[in-house]
C-alpha positions, 0 to 999 in steps of 0.5 A: 374188372367185372364191374367195369365190364358191366359199366361199359356194357351199360354205356354201349347199350343205353348210350348214356353215363354210368348210371344210365341217367346221364346225357346221350353220349355224342356220336352214339346213336340211341338204342331201340328201347328193348335192347337193354332188356334183351341184353340183360336177359342174354347176360343172365341166361348166360351166367346161369348156364355157366353156373348151373352147368358147372355145378349140375354134375355135383347135384345130379342123382341120375348116374349113381341112381341108375347104376344102383337101380341096375344093380338092385334089380340084378339082386346085388346087395347095396350099402351106403356108408353113413347113416345119412341117407335121405333117398337121394338116389331112390327116385333117379335109380327106381329103387324098390328097397333102401340101401343098407346103412352101415358105418365106415368101421363096419365096411370091411365086414360087410364086404366079407358078408356080402362079397358080391355087394356094392357100397357107396362111400362119401369122401372128401375130395382131398382123399380121392385118389385116381389111382384107387379102383372104383366102379364109379366116382362122382362129385357129390354136394361138395364131396366125392361119391365112390361106388366100390365093390369087395375087390376094390375095398383093400385099396380104400381101407387105409382111409378108414383107419384112424376115423373115429367110430361115430359113436365115440366122435359125436354123441347121438341124441335120441 
């Protein structure tokens, strides 16, 4: 359907056959030479705007970063579940210190040691449940980033059961 629409647009804009090299179509005036270029630019801009606006939220670090920055400046202990944190939110949040890196099996103990703390946890979309409380939940690079505090952790803790510890699941190269 998309190819047919593009072919129809090409015929309408150029007044020529499928490849643009055919004879003029009777009854269709020859367009100005700039009309195909203008239509192409408009089409590409519309496609990119649609694609990037839909994907933009999943790659926008500002909402999470800004919240983390406010919390860090207020002295709230912050952690991120998992050891893979390349400072994704540091610039957006103007963070002065990196987030503590903890493993999932350590999260409950971390909340016990830091009852006022807030943790970021990247989960699979199928594990996200809108019924579970969270300070923030945002699509993040094909997954969902949730921001939790100690009062919200009990609703999420069952997800951590059955998740193998990283050391047992995959040996690390050192």
